[in-house]
C-alpha positions in Angstrom: -0.4 0.1 0.2 1.2 3.4 -1.0 2.2 6.3 1.3 -0.8 8.0 0.2 -3.4 5.1 0.6 -1.9 4.5 3.9 -3.1 8.5 5.0 -6.2 7.8 3.4 -6.9 5.0 5.5 -5.6 7.2 8.7 -7.8 9.8 7.5 -10.9 7.4 7.2 -10.3 5.9 10.6 -10.0 8.9 12.3 -12.9 10.4 11.3 -15.0 7.3 11.9 -14.1 7.2 15.3 -14.5 10.8 16.0 -17.9 10.1 15.0 -18.5 7.3 16.7 -17.4 9.0 20.4 -20.0 11.2 19.2 -22.4 9.3 18.9 -22.2 7.4 22.0 -21.6 10.5 24.2 -25.0 11.6 23.7 -27.7 11.1 26.6 -28.9 8.1 24.8 -25.8 6.4 24.4 -26.2 6.3 20.4 -29.6 4.2 20.5 -31.6 6.9 18.6 -28.3 6.3 15.5 -28.7 2.3 16.6 -27.7 1.4 12.7 -25.5 4.3 12.2 -23.2 3.5 15.3 -23.8 -0.5 13.9 -22.3 1.0 10.1 -18.9 3.1 12.1 -18.3 0.0 13.7 -18.2 -2.3 11.5 -16.3 0.5 9.0 -13.9 0.8 11.7 -13.4 -3.0 12.1 -12.6 -3.6 8.2 -10.2 -0.3 8.1 -8.4 -1.8 10.7 -8.6 -5.5 9.2 -6.5 -4.1 6.1 -9.5 -3.0 3.6 -8.7 0.1 2.1 -11.2 3.3 2.1 -11.7 2.8 -1.3 -12.5 -0.7 -1.0 -15.2 0.2 1.3 -16.5 3.5 -0.9 -17.1 1.1 -3.6 -19.0 -1.7 -1.9 -20.9 1.3 -0.4 -21.7 2.9 -3.6 -23.0 -0.5 -5.2 -25.4 -1.0 -2.6 -26.5 2.0 -2.7 -27.9 1.6 -6.1 -32.0 0.4 -6.1 -32.7 -2.8 -8.0 -35.3 -1.2 -9.9 -32.5 1.3 -11.0 -33.0 2.3 -15.0 -30.0 0.2 -17.0 -27.8 2.1 -19.0 -26.0 -1.2 -21.0 -29.6 -3.3 -21.3 -29.3 -5.3 -17.7 -30.9 -5.2 -15.0 -28.0 -4.4 -13.1 -26.8 -1.9 -15.8 -25.5 0.8 -13.0 -23.4 -1.7 -11.2 -21.9 -3.1 -13.9 -20.8 0.7 -15.6 -19.5 1.8 -11.9 -17.5 -1.9 -11.4 -16.1 -1.6 -14.8 -15.0 2.3 -14.3 -13.2 0.9 -10.5 -11.9 -1.9 -12.7 -10.3 0.7 -15.4 -9.1 3.1 -12.6 -7.2 0.7 -11.0 -6.1 -1.7 -14.1 -4.5 2.0 -15.6 -0.8 2.9 -15.1 -1.4 5.9 -13.5 -0.4 7.7 -10.7 -3.6 9.4 -8.4 -2.1 12.7 -9.5 -2.6 11.8 -13.1 -6.3 9.8 -12.9 -7.0 13.1 -10.9 -5.5 15.3 -13.7 -7.9 12.7 -16.2 -11.0 12.8 -13.8 -11.2 17.0 -13.8 -11.1 16.9 -17.8 -13.5 14.2 -18.1 -16.3 16.1 -15.6 -16.2 19.1 -17.5 -17.0 18.0 -20.8 -19.6 15.7 -19.5 -20.8 18.5 -17.8 -22.7 19.9 -20.7 -23.9 23.1 -21.1 -22.0 24.1 -17.7 -19.9 26.6 -17.4 -17.3 26.4 -14.3 -14.6 29.2 -14.5 -11.6 28.8 -12.4 -9.2 31.8 -11.9 -5.5 31.1 -12.4 -4.4 29.5 -9.1 -7.3 29.8 -7.2 -8.6 26.8 -5.1 -12.5 26.9 -5.2 -14.7 27.2 -9.0 -16.6 30.1 -9.3 -20.1 29.3 -9.1 -21.7 27.4 -12.0 -23.4 29.7 -14.6 -25.7 28.1 -17.5 -25.0 28.9 -21.3 -27.1 30.2 -23.6 -28.5 27.0 -25.8 -26.7 26.7 -29.6 -23.6 29.3 -28.4 -21.1 26.6 -29.5 -19.1 26.4 -26.3 -19.4 23.8 -24.2 -18.1 25.4 -21.0 -14.8 26.8 -20.0 -12.4 26.3 -17.0 -8.7 26.5 -16.0 -8.0 23.6 -13.4 -5.0 24.4 -10.7 -3.2 21.4 -12.4 -3.2 22.7 -15.9 -2.0 26.6 -14.1 0.5 25.0 -12.6 1.8 23.4 -15.9 1.0 26.2 -18.1 3.4 27.7 -15.9 5.9 25.0 -16.6 5.6 25.7 -20.3 5.5 29.4 -19.9 9.3 29.1 -18.6 10.6 26.6 -20.9 9.5 28.6 -24.2 10.8 32.3 -22.5 12.9 33.4 -19.6 10.3 36.3 -19.5 7.7 34.2 -17.7 10.3 32.9 -15.2 10.4 34.2 -11.7 13.9 33.1 -11.3 15.0 35.6 -14.7 12.8 38.6 -14.0 10.3 40.0 -12.1 6.7 38.3 -12.9 3.9 39.9 -11.0 0.4 38.1 -11.1 -2.7 40.1 -10.9 -6.4 39.0 -11.0 -7.6 41.1 -13.0 -6.0 43.2 -16.5 -6.4 47.2 -14.9 -3.4 49.1 -16.1 -1.2 49.0 -12.6 2.1 51.3 -12.0 5.5 49.8 -11.1 8.4 51.8 -9.3 11.8 51.5 -9.4 14.2 53.1 -7.6 17.8 53.9 -9.3 21.2 54.9 -7.2 24.3 54.0 -8.5 26.3 57.4 -7.8 25.5 58.6 -4.5 27.7 56.9 -1.4 28.7 58.0 1.7 31.4 60.9 2.1 33.7 61.3 5.2 32.8 64.2 7.0 35.2 66.8 8.0 35.6 70.3 9.2 33.9 72.6 8.1 31.9 70.4 5.7 28.4 71.2 3.8 25.8 68.9 3.7 24.8 67.8 0.1 21.4 66.6 -1.4 21.2 63.6 -3.6 18.1 61.6 -4.2 17.7 58.2 -5.7 16.3 58.4 -9.3 12.7 57.3 -8.8 9.9 56.8 -10.9 7.1 54.8 -12.1 5.9 52.9 -15.2 2.2 51.6 -16.3 2.2 48.1 -17.4 -0.5 46.8 -19.5 -1.6 43.6 -20.7 -2.7 42.3 -24.1 -5.3 39.7 -24.9 -4.4 36.0 -26.9 -6.0 33.3 -28.4 -4.6 30.3 -29.1 -5.4 27.8 -32.6 -8.4 25.7 -31.8 -6.8 22.4 -30.6 -9.4 19.2 -31.3 -9.8 15.2 -30.1 -12.6 12.7 -30.6 -15.2 13.0 -27.4 -14.3 8.9 -27.2 -10.4 9.7 -26.3 -12.0 10.9 -22.9 -13.9 8.1 -22.1 -11.2 6.1 -20.6 -8.9 7.0 -17.7 -5.7 6.3 -19.9 -7.0 7.9 -23.3 -8.2 10.9 -21.3 -5.3 11.5 -19.3 -3.1 11.4 -22.8 -5.4 14.5 -24.3 -5.2 16.2 -21.4 -1.8 16.0 -20.9 -1.4 16.8 -25.0 -3.7 19.9 -24.5 -1.8 21.3 -21.7 1.2 21.0 -23.6 -0.3 22.1 -26.8 -2.2 24.6 -25.6 0.6 26.2 -23.4 3.0 26.3 -26.0 0.8 28.2 -28.4 0.2 30.9 -25.8 3.7 30.7 -24.6 5.1 31.4 -28.3 2.7 33.8 -29.1 3.0 36.2 -26.0 6.6 35.4 -25.1 7.9 37.0 -28.8 6.1 40.4 -28.1 7.4 40.4 -24.4 10.7 40.3 -26.3 10.1 42.0 -29.3 7.1 43.8 -29.2 4.2 43.9 -31.3 1.4 45.5 -33.7 -2.3 44.7 -33.5 -4.4 46.5 -36.3 -1.4 48.4 -37.7 -1.3 50.2 -33.8 1.3 49.4 -31.3 0.1 46.7 -28.6 -0.2 47.7 -24.9 3.5 45.5 -24.7 6.6 47.9 -26.1 9.0 45.1 -25.7 12.4 44.1 -24.1 14.4 45.3 -27.3 12.4 48.0 -28.5 12.3 49.3 -24.9 15.7 49.1 -24.5 16.2 51.2 -27.7 13.9 53.7 -27.2 15.4 54.3 -23.6 19.1 55.0 -24.9 20.5 51.6 -23.4 24.5 51.1 -24.2 25.1 49.0 -27.4 28.4 47.5 -27.5 29.6 47.1 -31.4 30.6 43.6 -31.8 34.1 43.1 -33.4 34.1 39.4 -34.3 36.2 36.8 -33.4 38.4 36.6 -35.8 41.2 37.3 -33.5 40.8 34.4 -31.4 39.8 31.5 -34.0 42.2 33.1 -36.4 39.7 32.5 -39.4 38.9 35.5 -41.7 34.7 34.0 -42.1 34.9 35.3 -38.5 33.9 38.7 -38.9 32.1 41.5 -37.3 28.5 40.7 -38.8 28.3 36.8 -38.3 30.4 35.8 -34.9 31.0 37.3 -31.4 34.3 37.2 -29.6 34.8 36.9 -26.1 36.3 40.5 -25.9 32.9 41.3 -27.5 31.2 39.7 -23.9 34.2 41.5 -21.5 32.9 44.8 -23.3 29.7 44.1 -23.0 30.1 42.8 -19.3 32.2 46.0 -17.7 29.6 48.2 -19.6 27.2 47.7 -17.1 27.4 49.8 -13.8 28.8 47.1 -10.8 26.1 47.5 -9.0 24.0 45.7 -10.9 26.3 43.1 -12.0 25.5 41.6 -8.0 22.0 41.2 -8.4 20.6 37.7 -8.4 19.4 38.5 -12.0 21.7 39.5 -13.2 22.0 37.2 -16.5 22.9 36.8 -19.9 20.0 36.8 -22.5 20.5 35.2 -25.8 19.2 32.9 -29.3 20.3 29.4 -28.1 22.0 28.8 -31.5 24.4 31.7 -30.1 24.9 29.9 -27.4 26.4 26.8 -28.9 28.3 29.0 -31.1 30.3 30.9 -28.0 30.6 27.4 -26.6 32.1 26.2 -29.8 34.9 28.8 -29.9 38.5 27.0 -30.3 41.9 29.3 -30.3 44.3 29.4 -33.7 46.1 26.4 -31.7 42.7 24.2 -31.9 42.1 24.3 -28.6 38.6 25.1 -26.6 38.3 28.5 -25.8 36.2 27.5 -22.5 34.1 30.4 -22.8 31.0 29.0 -21.5 31.4 27.1 -18.5 28.8 24.3 -17.3 28.1 23.9 -14.0 25.8 21.0 -12.0 22.7 22.6 -12.3 22.6 21.9 -16.1 22.9 25.8 -16.4 25.7 27.5 -19.1 27.7 30.9 -17.1 29.5 33.2 -18.6 31.7 35.2 -17.0 30.3 33.8 -13.7 26.5 34.9 -14.5 23.9 32.6 -15.9 22.9 32.5 -19.8 19.6 32.2 -20.9 18.0 31.4 -23.7 15.6 32.9 -25.9 14.6 31.3 -29.5 13.3 34.4 -30.1 16.2 36.3 -29.7 17.9 37.4 -33.4 21.1 35.4 -33.9 24.2 36.6 -36.1 23.8 39.1 -39.2 24.9 42.5 -40.0 22.8 44.7 -37.2 21.1 42.2 -35.2 20.7 42.2 -31.6 21.7 39.1 -30.6 23.0 39.4 -26.5 21.6 41.3 -23.9 22.8 41.9 -20.6 22.3 43.1 -17.1 19.9 43.1 -14.5 16.5 41.6 -15.2 14.5 42.3 -12.0 13.9 45.9 -13.5 12.3 43.8 -16.6 8.5 43.0 -15.3 6.4 40.4 -16.9 2.7 40.7 -15.6 0.4 38.3 -15.7 -3.7 38.6 -16.1 -5.5 36.1 -13.8 -9.2 37.3 -14.1 -9.4 36.2 -18.3 -7.2 33.3 -18.5 -9.1 30.2 -19.0 -9.4 27.3 -21.6 -12.3 27.0 -23.4 -14.5 24.6 -25.6 -16.3 24.3 -28.5 -18.9 21.5 -29.8 -20.3 22.9 -32.5 -17.9 24.7 -34.7 -17.5 23.1 -37.8 -15.6 19.8 -38.1 -16.4 19.0 -35.0 -20.0 18.4 -34.0 -20.5 16.2 -37.4 -17.1 14.1 -37.1 -17.7 13.7 -32.7 -15.1 16.0 -32.0 -14.7 19.2 -29.5 -12.2 22.2 -29.8 -10.4 23.9 -26.9 -8.9 26.8 -26.8 -6.7 28.6 -24.4 -7.3 32.5 -23.5 -4.7 34.5 -22.0 -4.0 37.8 -21.3 -0.3 39.2 -20.5 2.0 41.9 -20.9 5.1 43.6 -19.6 7.6 46.8 -19.8 11.0 47.9 -17.9 10.6 49.9 -15.0 13.7 52.3 -14.7 14.9 55.7 -15.6 16.9 57.0 -18.5 18.7 60.2 -17.7 22.4 60.7 -18.2 24.7 60.0 -15.1 28.1 61.0 -14.4 29.8 58.2 -12.6 32.2 59.6 -10.2 35.2 57.3 -11.7 34.3 57.9 -15.2 35.2 61.1 -17.2 32.2 60.7 -19.5 29.6 60.9 -19.5 26.8 57.5 -20.6 23.4 56.4 -20.1 23.0 54.6 -16.5 20.8 51.9 -17.2 20.8 48.1 -15.7 20.7 46.3 -19.4 22.7 46.9 -22.3 22.9 44.9 -25.7 25.2 43.7 -28.2 24.9 44.8 -31.6 26.3 43.3 -35.4 29.2 45.0 -36.7 
């Protein structure tokens, strides 16, 4: 018996004993509820003898069905046979308890036709059921907690801009604009008090930025109704839908978070990390290429990145920002692999990229995150971003995120299928100032921003 089964049996035994104590403590000693007392005594004896709570519940369910119950399979005991078959499939299915619960949630939702069970992302209790009008073509919408956890995982896989470890991710229960503040103070330091010295004022650079969200809708995912009748197949459909829908949402919203987007010829609510850095006046290091290391004439400034380029990019960020736990590199997976494969003129590996025990790549002691939406090497491309990504905020609105099902769309009802579509709301922006500052250790003026970019020559 598994640990989870032992816990379930222990809980059932504890509850039965507590109820028995309550009944027998009554003034009549439980005589008014004699049948209930006998049932509890039998249940306690069965649990102590090794019977599982699932077996007892199954026996109780089968015994509670009247003999004249309408048949669902053409036999007088059709309901009992159907229930027994469901239990048999569950017992013999090679699924874990969590997988069966996940599959059952989807099966229950599709079987309850005409009912909308809305659940916000991360919520623990479903909203009140709301009947849908007939002929709407929509079966319902829901988002179970298990799906939300899987969706979060898929979003992080496809874009680090959804990862709490990489940047700042805010989850709100609404889609209204919110203001996110920032504080930037890298120049002001404490000074020693000398005789006759006067007090000076140096306020930090503070402010805020309004963060909006855009609404996204994935293409429809279709599956057959028969696939939901069996627990094994039902879990497969549910898991596949989770991956497909989450993947589509992540690729659409993740691309806009990095590169920005336009909707109907107008700018969307998400400006994009790269466009936002360019308009904010971020420092841009122009790549010189890796020719001086590899000795290959084909490695030009427009198609390669050298160790010296990354070094200049690294030291373009203020040392205070480099100390941040979220100071990291962002680049395309192909760019990372090309840096990892760099060799010297003598044929020795440069070892610019360090792979640590946690399985992550590091350059100059800072973690490298991969985003397939980043540009690859070509003339003028922005291929690498480095700095403190805690100044980028990604926002996910929970109220409009849901899975919606369709039954009457073309190609569905006549083929015995249903459709699934994910609706989600996400957005993001940089939240720091872009004022010019003059660091005390530098004779020249630069834009003191926590993020810098590398541009191919």
